[in-house]
Each structure stands twice: as structure tokens, then as C-alpha cells.
N, C-alpha and C positions, 0 to 999 in steps of 0.2 A: 730784600737782602737774602741772597742765597750763598751757599758754599763759602762761608767766611772762615770757619774754624781751622782745622789742621792744615788746610792747603796754604794758609797764611801764617807762617810762624811769627810774623811781626804783629799779630793781633793781640797776643798775650805774652807775658813773661812767665815761663814755666819754672816752678820750684818743686823739686822732688824731695819727698820726705819718707824714704824707705826705712824699714827696721833692719835688724842684723841680716835677715835673709835677702834683702834687696827687693827690687820690684820684680814682678813676674817677667820672665824672659821676653815674652811677646810684647809686653808693654814697654819694657826698657828699650827694645829694638825700635819700636815705633817712635818713641820720643827721641831717641838718639838720631834718627833719620830726619824727623820733622822739626825738632827743636834742638839743634846742635849747641845752642848757647844756654840750655837749661842748667840751672844751678841745683846741685845736690847737697842736702843737709841731712845725712842719716841720723836717725834717732837712736841713741844708745844710752840715754840718761835714765838709769835705774835709780839714781840717787837725786835728791833735791838740788844739790849744787850742779850736777851734770845737766839736769833738766833745765835749770835756769841759764846755764851757758848756752845750751841749744836754743832756748827761746830768744836770747839776745842776738844770736846769729840769725835767726829767722826774722826778727824785727829789722835787722840791718839789711838782709836780702830783700825784704819787701819794700823797705824805704828806698833802696837804690834801684829798684826795678824801673825800667823805662816805660813799661806799659802796665795795664791792669794785670794782676797776678792770678795765675791758675796754680793751685796746689795739687799735687798728685802724691798721695800717701799710700803706704801699704803696711799691713799688720799692725804692730804697736804704733807705728808712725801715724796711723789714723787717729788713735786716742791722743797722741801728742798734738796733732793738728787741732783736734777738738778742744783740748785743754787750752792751747795757745789762743784759739779764736774766741773763747769765752772770757779769757782773763787778760789778754794783752790790751794796751791802750787803743782806743777807738781809731786814732789816727792811722795805725798800721792796718787794722782790720778792714777799714774802708777801702783800702787799696786792693783787697782780695776780691776778684770777680767770682770765684767759685773754687770748689774742691772736689776732686775725684778720689774717693777712699776705696782702695782695693783690698779685699780679704781682711776686713777689720776684725771679724770674729776669730780668725786664726790667731791674731796677736793677743787678743784678750786685754782687759783693762789692767793698768798698772797703778799701784797705790799712790805713787808720786804724781799721778796725772788726775787725781780726783778734782772735780770742778763742779760748779753749780749745774743743776739739771734744768738748763734752759736751751732753747734751740740755738744752733750755730748762727752767727751773724752774717753768714754768706751762704749762697746757694751751694748745695752739696749733693752728691750722689754716692751711695754705698754700693759697691759691686762685689759680689761673691762668685767665685768660679764654680763652686759646686752647689747648685740650688737645693739639692735634696738633703745635704748634710746640715746646713746652717740657716735655712730660709726663715724659720721662726725667730731665731736670735737676731738675724740681720734686720728683720722688720721691726723688732722691738728697739734695737739700737737706732735705726733710722727714725722711728717715731720720737725718741728722746732727743735726737739731734735736729729734728725738723728737716730731715733729708729725704730724698727720693731713693728708691732702690732699683738695682738692675742686676741682671744675671750676666756675668762675663763668661768668656770662654774657659773651658777646663784646661788643665795643664797641657794636654796634648793637641789643642787646636792651634790653627795658624794665626799669625799676626793680623791677618785681615779681619778677624772677628773683633779683636781689641780696637783695631783701626776704626771700624764702623761705630762701635760703642763710644769711643772717645770723640770721634768726629761729631756725632749727634749731640753729645753733652757739651762740648766746647762751643759748638755753634749756638746752642740755646743760651749758654752763659754769656757769650759775647753779644748776642742779640739783646739780651736783658740789659747788659751794660750800656749798649747804645741807646736803648729806650730810656733808661734811668738818667743817664748823664749826657745824652746828646753827643756822644763821641762820633767823630767822623772818620770812617775808614774807607779808603778807596779800594775797589776791587780790581 
């Protein structure tokens, strides 16, 4: 099974979870081109009621997704995705094939997103654009979430670097889903 991931926008349903700053421009451009039907649920929930409304919207988006879900979060949206993954009912979480968490250290944890210190229930990769600035913090966060780490392109690099990174990650996640659930996807 080769070249399954981003060349095939029908392999996964993409749900974007940006914070107030949005996704990095190169990643937003890539997803807009490859996944025009991606759903966006920005996280702005600094209070518990706002957080809970956002979680209900994410439950609904995951529940109505036609294919296994790939979450793409950025900044505080990464902590929101981790909180959701640890505390939402299993039925929803089982539909998530994986998560790509971009610049989580930049967002920093939020008190309303405190959750048990257990690994995330889905495959995840944490990506930091600037390896020299936050590498240790990223590794500690990844260890706590049971995630892999990757170094993404810095702000000035081309969309191609994000494309290659996301391509490799989504291919691995989709191949994992196929192996676990025997999904059949024609190339």
C-alpha cells in the first residue's frame, strides 16, 4: 500500500482545530487544496461553558464524518484536542484515526483544559516549527500524551515542507487504520 495519504482526500475526514491565531499559513494552504471539505472548529473556549460547547460541536463533527477522522490542531487547539480525546465518550474517540498537533508549546496549557495524565487514545504527532526554541518542552509534552514528535518547517519555509511532513504522517495513520480495522481503500 503506497501513496495513500494526502493524494486521496477521500481517505480521511479532516477536522481542523486552530486557536485564535489559526493554522500556520503553509499548513492552511495545503489542507485547503487537498481537503476542500475539511471542517474547522476553532477553539476559543477560555471558560468551562465555552469549552463544553466546543466539545459538543467536535463530538457532532466526528459523529457525522463519513470516513475515519484526522484532527489537525494548532496552539491551544492542541491542548483542547488532548482534553477532548481523554474525556469524551469512547464512541467518538474510536472514530479518530489520528491527530497532527502543530506548535502546541506556543499555545501553552489552559486551566479549563486540565485532564488526566494518560496517553491520548489515538495516534498523534506533535510538530514544532522552531526546534531550537521548544524541543525539550515538546518532548515532555509528547511523552505525556504518548505522541511522536516532528520538526515542521519554520515560518519562512515553503508549503512543500509541510506537505511532505503531513503526507508521511497521514499515510502512516491511514495504513494503521487499514491494519486495525481491515478497511478497504482502492488506489
